[in-house]
C-alpha positions as CSV (number, residue, x, y, z in Angstrom):
1,M,54.9,-9.7,-18.4
2,S,54.6,-11.0,-14.6
3,R,51.4,-12.0,-14.1
4,E,50.2,-9.0,-12.1
5,Y,50.4,-7.2,-14.9
6,N,49.4,-9.6,-17.9
7,E,46.3,-10.2,-16.0
8,L,43.4,-8.5,-17.8
9,E,42.1,-11.2,-19.3
10,E,42.4,-13.2,-15.7
11,G,40.9,-9.7,-13.8
12,G,38.7,-8.2,-16.9
13,I,35.9,-9.2,-19.6
14,S,38.1,-10.3,-23.4
15,V,36.3,-9.5,-26.2
16,D,37.8,-11.9,-28.6
17,A,41.4,-10.0,-29.0
18,A,42.9,-13.1,-28.2
19,N,44.1,-13.8,-31.3
20,N,45.4,-10.3,-32.6
21,N,47.2,-10.3,-29.4
22,N,49.3,-13.6,-30.0
23,N,49.9,-11.8,-33.7
24,D,51.0,-8.8,-31.9
25,E,53.5,-10.7,-29.5
26,E,55.6,-12.3,-33.0
27,R,55.8,-8.9,-33.9
28,K,57.4,-7.3,-31.5
29,P,60.7,-7.3,-30.8
30,R,62.0,-8.2,-27.3
31,L,62.4,-5.2,-24.6
32,S,65.4,-4.5,-21.8
33,H,63.9,-5.3,-18.7
34,A,64.2,-1.9,-17.8
35,E,61.4,-1.1,-20.5
36,E,59.5,-3.6,-19.7
37,E,59.0,-2.7,-16.2
38,K,58.0,0.8,-17.5
39,Q,55.6,-0.7,-19.9
40,K,54.6,-2.8,-17.0
41,R,53.7,0.6,-14.7
42,W,52.0,2.2,-17.8
43,V,50.1,-0.5,-18.0
44,L,48.8,-0.4,-14.7
45,I,47.9,2.9,-14.6
46,R,46.1,3.2,-17.8
47,A,44.3,0.5,-16.4
48,V,43.3,2.2,-12.9
49,L,42.8,5.6,-14.5
50,G,40.9,3.7,-16.8
51,E,38.4,2.4,-14.4
52,L,38.5,5.3,-12.2
53,L,36.6,7.1,-15.6
54,C,34.6,3.6,-16.0
55,T,33.4,4.0,-12.2
56,F,32.6,7.6,-13.2
57,L,30.9,7.4,-16.3
58,F,28.7,4.6,-15.1
59,I,27.4,6.0,-11.7
60,Y,26.8,9.5,-12.8
61,I,24.6,7.7,-16.1
62,V,22.4,6.1,-12.8
63,C,22.3,8.5,-10.3
64,A,21.4,11.3,-13.3
65,T,18.7,9.4,-14.6
66,Q,16.7,9.2,-11.0
67,A,17.6,12.6,-10.6
68,N,16.3,13.1,-13.8
69,F,12.7,11.8,-12.4
70,I,12.8,14.2,-8.8
71,R,13.2,17.1,-11.0
72,L,10.1,16.7,-13.2
73,K,8.5,16.2,-10.2
74,T,7.6,12.6,-11.9
75,V,7.0,9.1,-10.0
76,L,10.3,7.1,-10.0
77,N,10.1,4.3,-13.2
78,P,12.1,1.4,-12.7
79,V,11.4,0.3,-16.2
80,V,13.5,3.7,-17.1
81,G,16.0,2.9,-14.6
82,A,17.0,-0.8,-16.0
83,L,17.1,0.5,-19.6
84,S,19.5,3.2,-18.2
85,T,21.4,0.9,-16.4
86,G,21.4,-1.7,-18.6
87,F,22.4,0.0,-21.7
88,A,25.3,1.9,-20.1
89,S,26.4,-1.1,-18.6
90,V,26.8,-2.6,-21.9
91,A,28.2,0.0,-23.3
92,L,31.0,0.9,-21.0
93,I,32.0,-2.8,-21.0
94,Y,32.6,-3.1,-24.5
95,S,34.9,0.3,-23.7
96,F,37.1,0.0,-21.2
97,A,37.1,-4.3,-21.0
98,D,40.6,-4.0,-22.7
99,I,41.7,-1.2,-20.7
100,S,40.4,-2.0,-16.9
101,G,38.5,-5.1,-17.6
102,A,35.3,-2.6,-16.3
103,H,34.9,-3.5,-13.1
104,F,33.0,-0.6,-11.2
105,N,32.4,-2.1,-8.5
106,P,34.3,-2.7,-5.8
107,A,32.1,-6.1,-4.4
108,V,32.9,-7.4,-8.8
109,T,36.6,-6.5,-7.7
110,F,36.6,-8.2,-4.6
111,A,35.4,-11.6,-5.9
112,T,38.0,-11.4,-8.5
113,I,40.4,-10.4,-5.3
114,V,39.4,-13.4,-3.3
115,T,39.3,-16.3,-6.1
116,R,42.8,-14.6,-6.9
117,R,41.8,-14.0,-10.4
118,T,43.8,-10.4,-9.4
119,A,46.7,-9.6,-7.0
120,I,45.7,-7.6,-4.2
121,S,47.4,-5.0,-4.5
122,K,46.1,-3.7,-7.7
123,G,42.6,-4.9,-6.6
124,L,42.8,-2.1,-3.6
125,M,44.4,0.1,-6.6
126,Y,41.3,-0.5,-8.2
127,I,38.7,-0.5,-5.2
128,G,40.2,3.1,-4.4
129,A,39.6,4.5,-7.6
130,Q,36.2,2.8,-8.2
131,L,35.9,5.1,-4.6
132,V,37.0,7.9,-6.3
133,G,35.4,8.4,-9.3
134,A,32.1,7.4,-7.8
135,V,32.8,10.6,-5.8
136,L,33.6,12.3,-8.6
137,S,30.8,11.9,-10.1
138,A,28.1,12.8,-7.3
139,I,30.1,15.7,-7.5
140,V,29.5,16.3,-11.2
141,L,26.0,15.9,-10.4
142,L,25.4,18.9,-7.7
143,A,27.1,20.8,-10.3
144,T,24.6,19.2,-13.5
145,F,21.2,19.4,-11.5
146,P,20.8,22.9,-9.3
147,E,17.8,21.9,-7.6
148,T,17.6,23.1,-3.7
149,Y,15.7,21.2,-1.8
150,A,14.4,21.6,2.0
151,V,17.3,18.7,3.4
152,G,20.4,18.4,1.9
153,N,21.0,18.3,-2.2
154,I,20.6,16.1,-4.8
155,A,23.0,13.7,-4.1
156,T,21.4,13.4,-0.6
157,Q,18.2,12.6,-3.0
158,V,19.3,9.8,-4.8
159,A,22.0,8.4,-2.1
160,V,20.6,4.8,-1.7
161,A,18.8,4.0,2.3
162,P,17.3,1.1,3.0
163,A,13.2,1.0,2.5
164,T,12.3,1.8,6.3
165,D,9.1,-0.6,6.8
166,A,11.7,-3.2,6.1
167,N,14.8,-4.7,8.8
168,I,18.6,-4.2,8.3
169,G,17.8,-8.3,8.5
170,N,15.8,-8.2,5.1
171,A,18.0,-5.3,3.3
172,F,20.8,-7.7,4.3
173,L,19.9,-10.6,2.6
174,M,18.3,-9.0,-0.6
175,E,21.8,-6.9,-1.3
176,L,24.1,-10.3,-0.8
177,V,21.4,-11.8,-3.0
178,L,21.4,-9.5,-5.8
179,T,25.2,-9.2,-5.6
180,F,25.5,-13.3,-6.3
181,I,23.4,-13.3,-8.9
182,L,25.0,-10.7,-10.7
183,V,28.7,-11.6,-10.1
184,Y,27.8,-15.1,-10.5
185,V,27.2,-14.0,-13.7
186,I,30.0,-12.1,-14.3
187,F,32.1,-14.6,-14.1
188,A,30.6,-17.4,-15.6
189,V,30.1,-15.0,-18.9
190,A,33.5,-13.4,-18.9
191,F,36.0,-16.0,-16.9
192,D,34.5,-18.7,-17.7
193,T,35.8,-21.5,-21.1
194,I,34.7,-24.8,-22.4
195,D,37.5,-27.2,-22.2
196,D,36.4,-29.1,-25.8
197,K,38.9,-31.9,-24.3
198,A,36.7,-32.9,-21.7
199,V,33.5,-31.1,-22.7
200,K,32.0,-32.2,-26.5
201,V,29.5,-29.0,-27.6
202,V,27.2,-29.0,-30.0
203,S,25.3,-26.3,-31.6
204,N,22.0,-28.0,-32.7
205,A,19.6,-31.4,-32.0
206,N,21.3,-33.1,-35.2
207,N,24.6,-33.2,-34.1
208,N,22.8,-34.7,-30.6
209,N,21.7,-37.8,-32.2
210,K,25.2,-38.7,-34.2
211,Q,26.4,-38.3,-30.7
212,A,23.8,-40.4,-28.8
213,G,25.4,-43.5,-27.4
214,S,28.7,-42.4,-27.8
215,G,29.7,-42.3,-23.9
216,Q,32.9,-40.1,-24.9
217,A,32.5,-37.1,-23.5
218,L,29.4,-35.1,-21.8
219,T,27.5,-32.8,-24.5
220,I,26.4,-29.5,-23.7
221,Y,24.2,-27.3,-25.5
222,T,26.7,-23.4,-25.1
223,T,28.4,-21.4,-27.1
224,S,32.6,-21.8,-26.9
225,G,34.4,-20.1,-24.1
226,N,35.8,-17.5,-26.5
227,T,32.4,-16.9,-27.9
228,K,30.3,-16.3,-24.6
229,A,32.8,-13.7,-23.4
230,G,32.1,-11.6,-27.2
231,F,28.8,-11.7,-26.1
232,A,30.0,-10.7,-21.5
233,P,29.1,-7.3,-22.0
234,I,25.3,-8.0,-23.2
235,A,25.1,-11.0,-20.7
236,I,25.6,-8.8,-17.9
237,G,23.4,-5.5,-19.0
238,F,20.8,-7.7,-19.1
239,T,21.6,-8.8,-15.6
240,L,22.3,-5.1,-14.7
241,G,18.6,-4.5,-15.7
242,F,16.8,-7.2,-14.5
243,L,18.5,-6.8,-10.8
244,C,17.0,-3.3,-11.0
245,F,13.2,-4.5,-11.0
246,M,14.4,-6.3,-8.0
247,G,14.8,-6.0,-3.8
248,G,15.1,-1.8,-5.0
249,S,11.7,-1.2,-2.4
250,V,13.3,-3.2,0.1
251,S,17.4,-2.9,0.8
252,G,17.8,-0.1,-2.1
253,G,19.1,-2.2,-4.8
254,A,22.7,-1.2,-5.2
255,F,24.8,-4.1,-5.1
256,N,27.5,-2.3,-5.7
257,P,29.2,-0.5,-2.7
258,A,30.6,2.6,-5.0
259,R,27.1,3.6,-6.3
260,V,26.4,4.4,-2.0
261,F,29.7,5.3,-1.3
262,G,29.2,8.5,-3.9
263,T,26.4,9.5,-2.4
264,A,26.8,9.1,1.2
265,L,29.8,11.3,1.1
266,V,28.5,14.0,-1.2
267,G,25.0,13.9,0.6
268,N,26.0,12.9,3.9
269,K,23.2,10.0,4.0
270,W,25.0,7.3,5.8
271,T,21.9,5.0,6.4
272,A,23.1,1.7,7.1
273,H,26.1,2.4,5.0
274,W,28.0,-0.6,6.6
275,M,25.6,-3.2,5.0
276,Y,26.1,-2.4,1.7
277,W,30.0,-3.2,1.8
278,I,29.9,-6.3,4.5
279,A,26.3,-7.9,2.5
280,D,27.8,-7.0,-1.2
281,F,30.9,-8.1,-0.7
282,L,30.1,-11.5,0.9
283,G,27.0,-11.6,-1.4
284,A,30.1,-11.1,-4.9
285,G,33.3,-13.7,-2.5
286,M,30.6,-16.3,-2.2
287,A,29.4,-15.9,-6.1
288,G,32.8,-15.8,-7.6
289,Y,33.7,-19.4,-5.5
290,T,30.4,-20.8,-6.3
291,Q,31.1,-20.1,-10.0
292,K,34.4,-22.0,-9.7
293,F,33.7,-24.9,-8.9
294,F,30.5,-24.9,-12.0
295,A,34.1,-23.9,-14.1
296,S,33.9,-25.7,-17.3
297,K,37.6,-25.6,-17.0
298,N,37.8,-27.3,-13.7
299,A,35.8,-29.7,-14.6
300,T,36.5,-33.3,-15.3
301,Y,33.8,-36.1,-16.8
């Protein structure tokens, strides 16, 4: 297959499937050109639809958690929101990583485009699917939470907006930093691998004593690239969880333009909407290039 249709390993999260894929390729007969093109189209369609469903589920879970607190008329609890976001992301990444890469965030997709991990055409289809999924999640939110409000609807109530006492500069910088952290972690755990030829990987202090003074390779304490990718959904889920404790009182804590867009469209609340796209895309692009600079496979020692 051509690179554009064979880049789920690059543009998504690999969960220790490389060996199985190699064995499958050895057993499969060679396809004709027409059959190969048909298979490529199906892989792309499947990936885009998977991204739509993954985004729909993630944003619905996040919004429904907040909507439930509003319906119960209790104070919003950031701990519950963080747990819901973190648990949902882990489950969905494990479920959709081998289908679409489980971005469910236009900022993540943008970072993979600018760092050339995803083709532009595929990235734009992903972003379109993410926005459709976000809008559908907000519509289903209206259907499942029947409360009426003096102003707007439930989508309006859970829409993301900067705090009234924060200026646009505060909110912009907060969104940029939060998105930078998220995307850097995603790139580090999902895309980065350890080059054993350049880096000596040891697992305990005893090995360090044996290698001391060799001077042949840099010794670091880490998992292998494949193992790190296998645990990527957990690391990303933890990151999304702790980010929920940061910045929500300033920018609303979106770090995901799709999360903002769906409720803004259905709830007709566009407060500083442009800021979430520019700040999140800027933070994501910076994180992608920063992690690319530090990436193990690009390093020489």
